[in-house]
Backbone as ProteinMPNN parsed JSONL, in Angstrom:
{"seq_chain_A": "MLRDVALLAVIAATTAFAQDNGTKQETDSFDVEPPLLVPNRADAELPDTASSEAGTPDVDLAKLEKDFERAKRNAAGAEHLYRIGVISQVELEQRALRVLRLEADLANSRLERAKEQAAAVSSVMVNGQAVNDERTKADLAQLTQAAQAAAAKRERAELDVAEANLHRQQELLAVGSARKSDVARAEQQLAELKGQKN", "coords_chain_A": {"N_chain_A": [[-102.241, -60.012, -135.967], [-101.861, -57.083, -135.738], [-99.763, -57.466, -134.168], [-97.721, -58.714, -135.744], [-97.339, -56.07, -137.63], [-96.687, -54.344, -135.919], [-94.163, -55.349, -135.215], [-92.518, -55.382, -137.566], [-92.492, -52.923, -138.027], [-90.722, -51.944, -135.805], [-88.483, -53.381, -136.55], [-87.664, -52.174, -138.899], [-87.448, -49.644, -137.847], [-85.092, -49.824, -136.155], [-83.12, -51.215, -137.551], [-82.897, -48.753, -139.805], [-82.175, -46.967, -137.72], [-79.576, -47.96, -136.918], [-78.134, -47.907, -139.442], [-77.832, -45.144, -139.884], [-76.187, -44.321, -137.495], [-74.365, -46.057, -138.244], [-73.011, -44.565, -140.514], [-72.633, -42.25, -139.556], [-70.499, -42.585, -137.725], [-68.641, -43.272, -139.219], [-67.828, -41.337, -140.604], [-67.238, -39.552, -138.456], [-65.143, -40.908, -137.682], [-61.979, -41.522, -136.179], [-58.474, -42.272, -136.319], [-56.837, -44.148, -133.604], [-54.111, -44.194, -131.898], [-52.76, -46.694, -129.999], [-50.882, -46.812, -126.903], [-47.273, -46.992, -126.736], [-45.962, -50.056, -126.147], [-43.666, -50.765, -125.805], [-41.088, -48.457, -124.52], [-39.594, -45.686, -125.936], [-36.495, -45.948, -126.74], [-34.225, -44.406, -127.558], [-33.338, -42.474, -126.131], [-31.885, -43.796, -124.209], [-29.144, -44.691, -122.528], [-26.662, -46.535, -124.531], [-25.11, -49.569, -123.589], [-21.98, -50.32, -122.425], [-19.86, -51.043, -124.552], [-17.114, -52.027, -124.524], [-17.238, -53.321, -121.994], [-18.943, -55.421, -121.961], [-17.606, -57.159, -123.85], [-15.552, -58.334, -122.604], [-16.786, -59.579, -120.698], [-17.852, -61.855, -122.461], [-16.011, -64.084, -123.188], [-16.194, -65.492, -121.119], [-19.082, -65.917, -120.878], [-19.398, -67.28, -122.728], [-17.366, -69.941, -122.697], [-18.886, -71.068, -120.166], [-21.174, -71.596, -121.172], [-20.511, -73.081, -123.403], [-19.546, -75.274, -121.704], [-21.8, -76.181, -119.998], [-23.279, -77.018, -122.36], [-21.999, -78.963, -123.303], [-21.906, -80.781, -121.305], [-24.542, -81.65, -121.223], [-24.895, -82.478, -123.472], [-23.096, -84.863, -123.186], [-24.889, -86.235, -121.475], [-26.917, -86.662, -122.746], [-25.888, -88.481, -124.734], [-25.023, -90.709, -123.359], [-27.249, -92.251, -122.608], [-28.477, -92.851, -125.006], [-27.287, -95.036, -126.047], [-28.964, -96.905, -124.562], [-31.596, -96.463, -125.396], [-31.462, -96.457, -128.135], [-31.173, -99.408, -128.144], [-33.893, -100.177, -127.535], [-34.963, -99.519, -129.294], [-35.915, -96.707, -129.531], [-34.826, -94.694, -130.517], [-32.734, -94.073, -133.882], [-30.331, -95.538, -135.328], [-28.871, -93.586, -136.553], [-29.346, -91.142, -135.285], [-28.35, -91.99, -132.932], [-25.445, -92.001, -133.571], [-25.377, -89.452, -134.675], [-25.327, -88.087, -131.732], [-23.35, -88.854, -130.624], [-21.544, -87.546, -132.176], [-21.936, -85.146, -131.747], [-21.32, -84.696, -129.315], [-18.518, -85.019, -129.237], [-17.751, -82.952, -130.808], [-18.805, -80.559, -129.361], [-17.119, -81.096, -127.518], [-14.229, -80.621, -128.679], [-14.901, -77.825, -129.581], [-15.007, -76.66, -126.883], [-12.435, -77.34, -126.081], [-11.008, -75.416, -128.048], [-11.811, -73.237, -127.094], [-11.16, -72.864, -124.339], [-8.422, -72.964, -124.83], [-7.8, -70.46, -126.448], [-8.459, -68.556, -124.475], [-6.801, -69.276, -122.215], [-4.562, -68.286, -124.217], [-4.839, -65.682, -124.226], [-5.074, -64.771, -121.532], [-2.201, -65.507, -121.202], [-1.091, -63.639, -122.735], [-1.899, -61.451, -121.655], [-0.336, -61.83, -119.395], [2.108, -61.801, -120.349], [2.578, -59.102, -120.76], [2.811, -57.369, -118.565], [5.469, -55.965, -116.863], [8.134, -56.195, -114.939], [10.668, -54.613, -113.211], [11.272, -53.724, -115.468], [11.486, -55.41, -117.122], [9.812, -58.042, -119.01], [7.527, -60.348, -117.483], [8.094, -63.309, -117.398], [6.405, -66.394, -117.18], [6.317, -69.23, -116.396], [4.93, -71.504, -115.425], [2.371, -70.648, -116.679], [3.219, -70.941, -119.345], [3.351, -73.669, -119.535], [1.136, -74.597, -118.973], [-0.246, -73.672, -121.172], [0.934, -74.929, -123.39], [-0.136, -77.548, -122.97], [-3.28, -77.258, -122.922], [-3.287, -76.787, -125.758], [-2.167, -79.238, -126.774], [-4.383, -80.671, -125.477], [-6.455, -79.502, -127.496], [-5.93, -79.953, -129.931], [-5.843, -82.777, -129.965], [-8.458, -83.252, -129.186], [-9.646, -82.128, -131.551], [-8.431, -83.885, -133.542], [-9.846, -86.339, -132.767], [-12.323, -85.664, -133.261], [-12.646, -85.0, -136.028], [-12.067, -87.352, -136.935], [-14.335, -89.108, -135.806], [-16.352, -87.59, -137.596], [-15.352, -88.537, -139.932], [-16.191, -91.212, -139.878], [-18.767, -91.377, -139.326], [-19.463, -90.481, -141.745], [-18.673, -92.223, -143.304], [-20.104, -94.305, -142.566], [-22.654, -93.749, -142.808], [-22.7, -93.237, -145.823], [-22.365, -96.085, -146.346], [-24.832, -96.868, -145.229], [-26.761, -95.638, -147.357], [-25.963, -96.539, -149.291], [-26.579, -99.531, -148.882], [-29.535, -99.14, -148.634], [-30.408, -98.343, -151.098], [-29.942, -100.516, -152.685], [-31.913, -101.913, -151.562], [-34.065, -100.719, -152.536], [-35.02, -98.473, -151.099], [-34.053, -95.939, -151.252], [-32.367, -93.361, -153.035], [-30.324, -92.477, -155.901], [-29.567, -90.224, -155.79], [-29.285, -89.573, -153.25], [-27.171, -91.418, -152.319], [-24.94, -90.281, -153.694], [-25.161, -87.786, -152.775], [-24.278, -88.898, -150.144], [-21.608, -89.315, -150.752], [-20.286, -87.385, -151.81], [-20.102, -85.66, -149.455], [-18.255, -87.177, -148.0], [-16.366, -87.206, -149.432], [-15.547, -84.711, -149.47], [-14.956, -84.136, -146.571], [-12.849, -85.993, -146.402], [-11.33, -84.657, -148.092], [-10.828, -82.049, -146.609], [-9.241, -83.297, -144.239], [-6.873, -83.553, -145.699]], "CA_chain_A": [[-102.126, -59.312, -137.57], [-101.676, -56.193, -135.352], [-98.474, -57.57, -133.471], [-96.593, -58.487, -136.492], [-97.126, -54.853, -138.259], [-95.785, -53.399, -134.828], [-92.716, -56.096, -135.006], [-91.878, -54.985, -138.613], [-92.24, -51.285, -137.665], [-89.625, -51.739, -134.646], [-87.489, -53.985, -136.843], [-87.233, -51.233, -139.865], [-86.848, -48.739, -137.27], [-83.905, -50.447, -135.742], [-82.257, -50.901, -138.98], [-82.438, -47.588, -139.96], [-81.051, -46.264, -136.903], [-78.141, -48.64, -137.002], [-77.653, -47.46, -140.67], [-77.408, -44.024, -139.486], [-75.202, -44.303, -136.67], [-73.032, -46.639, -139.047], [-72.262, -43.754, -141.48], [-72.208, -41.184, -138.936], [-69.453, -43.102, -137.227], [-67.923, -43.465, -139.948], [-67.718, -39.894, -141.093], [-66.735, -38.712, -137.11], [-64.333, -41.756, -136.417], [-60.432, -41.116, -136.536], [-57.601, -43.729, -135.715], [-56.527, -44.065, -132.151], [-53.155, -44.946, -131.773], [-52.455, -47.098, -128.595], [-49.528, -46.173, -126.096], [-46.388, -48.036, -127.265], [-45.484, -51.064, -125.221], [-41.82, -50.763, -125.805], [-40.686, -47.362, -124.714], [-38.695, -44.955, -126.838], [-34.988, -46.142, -126.646], [-33.503, -43.72, -128.466], [-32.605, -41.851, -125.25], [-31.265, -44.722, -123.599], [-27.758, -44.99, -123.03], [-26.092, -47.904, -125.255], [-24.224, -50.267, -122.79], [-20.573, -49.92, -122.867], [-19.125, -52.505, -125.358], [-15.612, -52.852, -123.944], [-17.567, -54.162, -120.613], [-19.647, -56.395, -122.429], [-16.836, -57.776, -124.842], [-14.757, -58.603, -121.812], [-17.741, -60.952, -120.238], [-18.527, -62.738, -123.246], [-15.508, -65.342, -123.485], [-16.485, -66.407, -120.2], [-20.253, -66.509, -120.898], [-19.283, -68.373, -123.976], [-17.315, -70.989, -122.2], [-19.577, -71.405, -119.398], [-22.22, -71.97, -121.91], [-20.062, -74.606, -123.815], [-19.414, -76.492, -120.458], [-23.034, -76.808, -119.994], [-23.762, -77.814, -123.61], [-21.03, -80.256, -123.598], [-22.402, -81.596, -120.325], [-25.932, -81.909, -121.409], [-24.715, -83.676, -124.766], [-22.858, -86.023, -122.702], [-25.686, -86.929, -120.589], [-27.833, -87.256, -123.991], [-25.196, -89.6, -125.383], [-24.843, -91.656, -122.274], [-28.621, -92.547, -122.739], [-28.919, -92.714, -126.068], [-26.999, -96.47, -126.442], [-29.929, -97.905, -124.344], [-32.677, -96.097, -126.384], [-31.385, -97.305, -129.645], [-31.403, -100.858, -127.998], [-35.105, -100.653, -127.421], [-36.227, -99.185, -130.739], [-36.629, -95.453, -129.304], [-34.102, -93.751, -131.644], [-32.569, -94.78, -134.875], [-28.789, -95.405, -135.452], [-28.363, -92.188, -136.93], [-29.615, -90.617, -133.935], [-27.139, -92.283, -131.686], [-24.258, -91.245, -134.217], [-25.347, -87.883, -134.209], [-25.53, -87.472, -130.33], [-21.907, -89.04, -130.086], [-20.409, -86.764, -132.925], [-21.804, -83.972, -131.21], [-20.322, -84.629, -127.901], [-17.167, -84.84, -129.597], [-17.903, -81.601, -131.698], [-18.91, -79.647, -128.22], [-15.615, -81.11, -126.629], [-13.535, -79.724, -129.59], [-15.098, -76.638, -129.522], [-14.512, -76.28, -125.763], [-10.949, -77.202, -126.005], [-10.216, -74.42, -128.365], [-12.212, -72.008, -126.548], [-10.072, -72.672, -123.545], [-6.934, -72.296, -125.309], [-8.293, -68.978, -126.553], [-8.759, -67.791, -123.058], [-5.495, -69.387, -121.872], [-3.578, -67.236, -124.913], [-5.346, -64.298, -123.696], [-4.082, -64.738, -120.031], [-0.556, -65.441, -121.239], [-0.581, -62.31, -123.399], [-1.83, -60.211, -120.408], [0.584, -61.848, -118.261], [3.494, -61.557, -120.667], [2.463, -57.702, -120.747], [3.191, -57.368, -117.281], [6.798, -55.804, -116.747], [8.87, -56.095, -113.753], [11.783, -54.036, -113.198], [11.647, -53.111, -116.907], [11.16, -56.714, -118.061], [8.633, -58.63, -119.077], [7.081, -61.415, -116.626], [8.271, -64.892, -117.939], [5.405, -67.337, -116.248], [6.584, -70.866, -116.875], [3.612, -72.028, -115.63], [1.61, -70.008, -118.009], [3.506, -71.393, -120.743], [2.978, -75.232, -119.393], [-0.721, -74.942, -119.188], [-0.341, -73.07, -122.737], [1.358, -76.123, -124.188], [-1.189, -78.652, -122.266], [-4.152, -76.774, -123.683], [-2.704, -76.866, -127.045], [-2.427, -80.583, -127.272], [-5.417, -81.05, -125.677], [-6.999, -79.19, -128.637], [-5.235, -80.631, -131.036], [-6.383, -84.072, -129.564], [-9.79, -83.069, -129.466], [-9.958, -81.981, -133.232], [-8.335, -85.13, -134.27], [-10.777, -87.0, -132.534], [-13.424, -85.045, -133.918], [-12.358, -85.293, -137.327], [-12.167, -89.162, -137.355], [-15.495, -89.209, -135.908], [-17.005, -87.212, -138.444], [-15.367, -89.169, -141.174], [-16.65, -92.641, -139.615], [-20.015, -91.228, -139.42], [-19.751, -90.057, -143.287], [-18.31, -93.333, -143.966], [-21.256, -95.406, -142.069], [-23.835, -93.198, -143.829], [-22.672, -93.915, -147.285], [-22.543, -97.424, -146.55], [-26.405, -97.231, -145.279], [-27.212, -95.243, -148.128], [-25.748, -97.861, -150.519], [-27.635, -100.595, -148.931], [-30.78, -98.746, -148.738], [-30.474, -97.987, -152.716], [-29.712, -101.93, -153.052], [-33.23, -102.794, -151.424], [-34.777, -99.803, -153.374], [-35.722, -97.403, -150.114], [-32.918, -94.639, -151.207], [-32.451, -92.719, -154.321], [-29.286, -92.487, -156.602], [-29.047, -88.934, -155.183], [-28.695, -89.707, -151.748], [-25.759, -92.196, -152.316], [-24.312, -89.297, -154.265], [-24.585, -86.759, -151.751], [-23.071, -88.955, -149.013], [-20.07, -89.677, -151.265], [-19.572, -86.143, -151.516], [-19.901, -85.419, -147.965], [-17.24, -88.031, -147.49], [-15.153, -86.732, -150.377], [-15.341, -83.3, -148.759], [-14.296, -84.589, -145.098], [-11.445, -86.516, -146.748], [-10.435, -83.365, -148.572], [-10.385, -81.189, -145.665], [-8.415, -83.624, -143.553], [-5.418, -83.797, -146.182]], "C_chain_A": [[-101.291, -57.654, -137.007], [-99.954, -56.04, -134.923], [-97.573, -57.745, -134.665], [-96.591, -57.036, -137.518], [-96.283, -54.308, -137.181], [-94.145, -54.156, -134.602], [-91.969, -55.899, -136.152], [-91.78, -53.657, -138.592], [-91.17, -51.223, -136.612], [-88.274, -52.524, -135.557], [-86.684, -53.164, -138.039], [-86.886, -50.274, -139.17], [-85.228, -48.674, -136.59], [-82.811, -50.787, -137.078], [-82.091, -49.589, -139.446], [-81.62, -47.042, -138.992], [-79.995, -46.818, -136.853], [-77.517, -48.358, -138.109], [-77.006, -45.843, -140.479], [-76.358, -43.611, -138.629], [-73.845, -44.917, -137.224], [-72.089, -45.509, -139.837], [-72.072, -42.524, -140.708], [-70.745, -41.476, -137.998], [-68.223, -43.273, -138.327], [-67.108, -42.385, -140.733], [-66.743, -39.157, -140.035], [-65.414, -39.583, -136.94], [-62.859, -41.23, -136.952], [-59.61, -42.28, -135.819], [-57.218, -42.969, -134.291], [-55.345, -44.597, -132.257], [-52.818, -45.393, -130.326], [-51.149, -46.521, -128.098], [-48.797, -47.318, -126.578], [-46.258, -48.852, -126.041], [-44.26, -51.051, -125.049], [-41.482, -49.086, -125.545], [-40.055, -46.599, -125.443], [-37.221, -45.322, -126.085], [-34.081, -45.682, -126.854], [-32.866, -42.982, -127.209], [-31.966, -42.412, -124.391], [-29.836, -44.627, -123.708], [-27.154, -46.52, -123.52], [-24.848, -48.403, -124.068], [-22.756, -50.526, -123.119], [-19.853, -51.322, -123.49], [-17.774, -53.05, -124.927], [-16.144, -53.823, -122.324], [-18.318, -55.527, -121.318], [-18.742, -57.487, -123.481], [-15.697, -58.713, -123.651], [-15.234, -59.889, -121.029], [-18.024, -62.019, -121.315], [-17.392, -63.823, -123.042], [-16.028, -66.306, -122.366], [-17.62, -66.863, -119.89], [-20.06, -67.574, -121.99], [-18.609, -69.762, -123.682], [-18.256, -71.518, -120.945], [-20.707, -72.206, -120.083], [-21.972, -73.357, -122.609], [-19.807, -75.632, -122.925], [-20.649, -76.984, -120.367], [-23.846, -77.728, -121.181], [-23.227, -79.221, -123.554], [-21.466, -81.493, -122.447], [-23.702, -82.361, -120.584], [-25.603, -82.869, -122.484], [-24.029, -84.776, -124.292], [-24.111, -86.874, -121.9], [-26.509, -87.338, -121.979], [-27.504, -88.581, -124.689], [-25.089, -90.853, -124.622], [-26.219, -92.324, -122.433], [-29.067, -92.905, -123.92], [-28.766, -94.279, -126.847], [-28.516, -97.21, -126.013], [-31.106, -97.501, -125.241], [-32.75, -96.682, -127.701], [-31.724, -98.736, -129.471], [-32.812, -101.213, -128.268], [-35.896, -100.033, -128.286], [-36.642, -97.398, -130.407], [-36.019, -94.481, -130.389], [-33.567, -94.68, -132.694], [-30.871, -94.745, -134.737], [-27.956, -94.275, -135.481], [-28.668, -91.17, -135.805], [-28.5, -90.766, -133.089], [-25.872, -91.952, -132.225], [-24.296, -89.825, -134.207], [-25.143, -87.368, -132.963], [-23.887, -87.941, -130.148], [-20.876, -88.086, -130.748], [-21.015, -85.152, -131.978], [-21.47, -83.717, -129.888], [-18.728, -84.233, -128.074], [-16.864, -83.454, -130.315], [-17.809, -80.48, -130.178], [-17.375, -79.83, -127.582], [-14.549, -80.379, -127.445], [-13.373, -78.269, -129.412], [-14.579, -75.931, -127.893], [-13.06, -76.269, -125.443], [-10.556, -76.117, -126.634], [-10.724, -73.141, -127.702], [-11.243, -71.762, -125.018], [-8.656, -72.44, -123.833], [-6.815, -71.038, -125.476], [-8.115, -68.182, -125.542], [-7.526, -68.003, -122.574], [-4.319, -68.537, -122.701], [-3.669, -65.986, -124.273], [-4.64, -63.613, -122.648], [-2.722, -64.579, -120.216], [-0.065, -64.139, -121.752], [-0.501, -61.175, -122.383], [-0.718, -60.353, -119.474], [1.898, -61.214, -118.962], [3.564, -60.044, -120.781], [2.737, -57.154, -119.921], [4.859, -56.961, -117.452], [6.963, -55.301, -115.303], [9.749, -55.632, -113.834], [12.168, -53.786, -114.702], [11.888, -54.416, -118.005], [9.933, -57.358, -117.83], [8.764, -60.342, -118.321], [7.076, -62.492, -117.593], [7.95, -65.927, -117.143], [6.004, -68.468, -116.984], [5.295, -71.61, -116.798], [2.228, -71.896, -116.506], [1.803, -70.678, -119.574], [3.354, -73.068, -120.797], [1.682, -75.766, -119.442], [-1.015, -74.45, -120.654], [-0.127, -74.484, -123.463], [0.33, -77.373, -123.817], [-2.444, -78.311, -123.006], [-4.254, -76.945, -125.27], [-2.978, -78.459, -127.605], [-3.712, -81.207, -127.156], [-6.56, -80.665, -126.861], [-7.084, -79.671, -129.836], [-5.799, -82.327, -131.047], [-7.802, -84.321, -129.796], [-10.317, -82.937, -131.044], [-9.631, -82.97, -133.623], [-9.585, -86.065, -133.975], [-12.396, -86.494, -133.373], [-13.324, -85.48, -135.394], [-12.356, -86.744, -137.708], [-13.272, -89.675, -137.251], [-16.381, -89.021, -136.928], [-17.001, -88.053, -139.764], [-15.92, -90.84, -141.031], [-18.143, -92.595, -139.793], [-20.34, -90.887, -141.132], [-19.807, -91.428, -144.04], [-19.48, -94.552, -143.837], [-22.773, -94.602, -142.864], [-23.679, -93.304, -145.428], [-22.755, -95.314, -147.376], [-24.042, -97.977, -146.355], [-26.766, -96.845, -146.34], [-27.246, -96.242, -149.351], [-26.665, -99.099, -150.436], [-29.114, -100.254, -149.064], [-30.999, -98.337, -150.365], [-30.608, -99.528, -153.116], [-31.491, -102.389, -152.502], [-34.213, -101.978, -152.063], [-35.761, -98.718, -152.375], [-35.086, -96.26, -150.432], [-32.995, -94.454, -152.657], [-30.693, -92.665, -154.571], [-28.417, -90.919, -155.862], [-28.684, -88.911, -153.944], [-27.299, -90.352, -151.589], [-24.91, -91.292, -152.676], [-23.904, -88.302, -153.259], [-23.84, -87.403, -150.504], [-21.793, -89.525, -149.548], [-19.613, -88.191, -151.46], [-19.4, -85.503, -150.497], [-18.568, -86.161, -147.475], [-16.062, -87.645, -147.965], [-14.737, -85.026, -149.447], [-14.951, -83.506, -147.506], [-12.85, -84.976, -145.571], [-10.81, -85.275, -147.501], [-10.022, -82.318, -147.633], [-9.172, -81.843, -144.653], [-6.893, -83.524, -144.513], [-5.179, -82.461, -146.511]], "O_chain_A": [[-100.377, -57.136, -137.648], [-99.165, -55.121, -135.142], [-96.614, -56.974, -134.71], [-95.616, -57.021, -138.269], [-95.194, -53.819, -137.483], [-93.204, -53.645, -133.993], [-90.769, -56.153, -136.051], [-90.842, -53.185, -139.235], [-90.641, -50.111, -136.622], [-87.124, -52.237, -135.224], [-85.477, -53.301, -138.238], [-85.893, -49.712, -139.633], [-84.45, -47.72, -136.566], [-81.67, -50.333, -137.157], [-80.909, -49.248, -139.49], [-80.483, -46.654, -139.262], [-79.104, -45.984, -136.69], [-76.293, -48.474, -138.054], [-75.9, -45.485, -140.882], [-75.65, -42.649, -138.928], [-72.694, -44.589, -136.934], [-70.859, -45.484, -139.841], [-71.315, -41.691, -141.207], [-70.03, -40.534, -137.657], [-67.026, -43.38, -138.057], [-66.038, -42.532, -141.323], [-65.799, -38.43, -140.346], [-64.568, -39.149, -136.159], [-62.704, -40.619, -138.009], [-60.04, -43.029, -134.942], [-57.258, -41.783, -133.965], [-55.392, -45.699, -132.804], [-52.605, -44.522, -129.483], [-50.427, -45.83, -128.818], [-49.325, -48.402, -126.827], [-46.444, -48.325, -124.944], [-43.802, -51.388, -123.957], [-41.666, -48.406, -126.554], [-39.615, -47.53, -126.117], [-36.966, -44.946, -124.941], [-33.003, -46.18, -126.53], [-31.643, -42.893, -127.322], [-31.341, -41.679, -123.624], [-29.291, -44.498, -124.804], [-27.265, -47.513, -122.801], [-23.88, -47.706, -123.766], [-22.492, -50.987, -124.229], [-19.454, -52.332, -122.911], [-17.413, -54.226, -124.966], [-15.518, -54.727, -121.771], [-17.987, -56.648, -120.931], [-19.254, -58.552, -123.827], [-15.131, -59.731, -124.048], [-14.563, -60.882, -120.748], [-18.457, -63.102, -120.919], [-17.961, -64.811, -122.577], [-16.251, -67.508, -122.508], [-17.782, -67.775, -119.079], [-20.646, -68.656, -121.966], [-19.083, -70.745, -124.251], [-18.222, -72.748, -120.893], [-21.113, -73.285, -119.651], [-22.676, -74.366, -122.572], [-19.832, -76.807, -123.292], [-20.794, -78.181, -120.614], [-24.635, -78.666, -121.074], [-23.816, -80.291, -123.707], [-21.399, -82.71, -122.615], [-23.887, -83.52, -120.211], [-26.018, -84.025, -122.404], [-24.258, -85.815, -124.912], [-24.111, -88.103, -121.821], [-26.665, -88.548, -122.144], [-28.269, -89.458, -125.093], [-25.067, -91.947, -125.187], [-25.95, -93.515, -122.274], [-30.216, -93.346, -123.92], [-29.492, -94.744, -127.725], [-29.153, -97.905, -126.804], [-31.582, -98.439, -125.882], [-33.704, -97.225, -128.258], [-32.389, -99.34, -130.312], [-33.129, -102.177, -128.963], [-37.121, -99.927, -128.234], [-37.586, -96.883, -131.006], [-36.673, -93.638, -131.004], [-33.789, -95.887, -132.604], [-30.301, -93.906, -134.039], [-26.921, -93.968, -134.89], [-27.809, -90.299, -135.662], [-27.825, -89.854, -132.613], [-25.052, -91.575, -131.388], [-23.388, -89.105, -133.794], [-24.774, -86.195, -132.917], [-23.222, -87.205, -129.421], [-19.773, -87.796, -130.284], [-20.24, -84.233, -131.714], [-21.357, -82.584, -129.419], [-17.993, -83.503, -127.41], [-15.729, -82.979, -130.32], [-16.848, -79.731, -130.001], [-16.637, -78.907, -127.24], [-13.952, -79.48, -126.853], [-12.354, -77.612, -129.197], [-13.913, -74.9, -127.791], [-12.517, -75.432, -124.723], [-9.668, -75.527, -126.018], [-10.083, -72.093, -127.777], [-10.744, -70.684, -124.696], [-7.879, -71.799, -123.125], [-5.961, -70.379, -124.882], [-7.6, -67.078, -125.716], [-6.897, -66.959, -122.401], [-3.313, -68.137, -122.115], [-2.715, -65.337, -123.845], [-3.978, -62.576, -122.611], [-2.054, -63.743, -119.607], [0.987, -63.59, -121.422], [0.373, -60.327, -122.2], [-0.192, -59.423, -118.864], [2.616, -60.371, -118.424], [4.714, -59.624, -120.914], [3.082, -56.023, -120.262], [5.511, -57.688, -118.201], [6.338, -54.451, -114.67], [10.265, -56.092, -114.852], [13.346, -53.664, -115.037], [12.284, -54.437, -119.171], [9.197, -57.307, -116.845], [9.632, -61.199, -118.485], [6.223, -62.609, -118.473], [8.801, -66.469, -116.437], [6.103, -68.461, -118.211], [4.703, -72.175, -117.718], [1.381, -72.718, -116.854], [1.03, -70.858, -120.515], [3.257, -73.683, -121.859], [1.232, -76.861, -119.779], [-2.015, -74.863, -121.24], [-1.054, -75.04, -124.053], [0.146, -78.168, -124.739], [-2.746, -79.167, -123.838], [-5.304, -77.221, -125.849], [-3.718, -78.811, -128.523], [-4.246, -81.938, -127.991], [-7.463, -81.463, -127.113], [-8.042, -79.787, -130.6], [-6.1, -82.928, -132.078], [-8.291, -85.274, -130.403], [-11.237, -83.579, -131.552], [-10.532, -83.435, -134.322], [-10.263, -86.496, -134.908], [-13.267, -87.181, -133.908], [-14.048, -86.39, -135.798], [-12.67, -87.137, -138.832], [-13.647, -90.519, -138.065], [-17.141, -89.921, -137.286], [-17.961, -88.298, -140.494], [-16.022, -91.565, -142.02], [-18.761, -93.532, -140.299], [-21.457, -91.085, -141.61], [-20.55, -91.768, -144.96], [-19.723, -95.436, -144.658], [-23.73, -95.199, -143.358], [-24.672, -93.456, -146.139], [-23.19, -95.811, -148.415], [-24.52, -98.976, -146.892], [-27.4, -97.785, -146.819], [-28.162, -96.602, -150.089], [-27.303, -99.617, -151.353], [-29.872, -101.071, -149.587], [-32.148, -97.967, -150.608], [-31.478, -99.759, -153.955], [-32.143, -103.187, -153.174], [-35.318, -102.507, -152.187], [-36.858, -98.261, -152.697], [-35.571, -95.303, -149.828], [-33.58, -95.235, -153.407], [-29.896, -92.784, -153.641], [-27.246, -90.673, -155.574], [-27.745, -88.209, -153.567], [-26.429, -89.89, -150.852], [-23.884, -91.325, -151.996], [-22.758, -87.999, -152.928], [-22.989, -86.774, -149.875], [-21.01, -90.146, -148.829], [-18.438, -87.933, -151.202], [-18.494, -84.669, -150.504], [-17.899, -85.666, -146.568], [-14.987, -87.642, -147.366], [-13.679, -84.585, -148.998], [-14.247, -82.521, -147.288], [-11.844, -84.377, -145.19], [-9.606, -85.083, -147.334], [-8.96, -81.721, -147.808], [-8.257, -81.113, -144.275], [-5.839, -83.422, -143.885], [-4.087, -82.124, -146.968]]}, "name": "protein", "num_of_chains": 1, "seq": "MLRDVALLAVIAATTAFAQDNGTKQETDSFDVEPPLLVPNRADAELPDTASSEAGTPDVDLAKLEKDFERAKRNAAGAEHLYRIGVISQVELEQRALRVLRLEADLANSRLERAKEQAAAVSSVMVNGQAVNDERTKADLAQLTQAAQAAAAKRERAELDVAEANLHRQQELLAVGSARKSDVARAEQQLAELKGQKN"}
């Protein structure tokens, strides 16, 4: 019994001490701000915008080329994945469409870069006359044709995918797996694509 009384006294003393320290800490506490993990960048000089803009087309062109090659690899393996049932036909169509979109974007980027280079070449003066580089003009014409062909191929593929999607949605509606709103959305997408083409 004496042990029980001693134990209760120790518990009471510990509780009273903890309560006193808690109130003391609350009155004496202050907020400590930790050091900034990111240093103050207001003093740092901003990078030169002219030099960063000049490097952007090359970076964008390199990134587009890398994305295009990756999309081609993904689309090449997609047919096998579709046949064994890993991916759906919709995914197969989307991968092929992505390749064509990236190809068109890449052709347009190359054309824009060639136009910039042609403008730079034409601004060069030799003996008071502008330099007339036939090779640059021929390259520009070839890139223009490639960009137009890629854009036409992309538009045709987008129309084909939209028509296939509409047909798929109509079949799903017939068996009760789709809603009328899905069919209406597919019809609207197809109409928008046809409207853009005309």
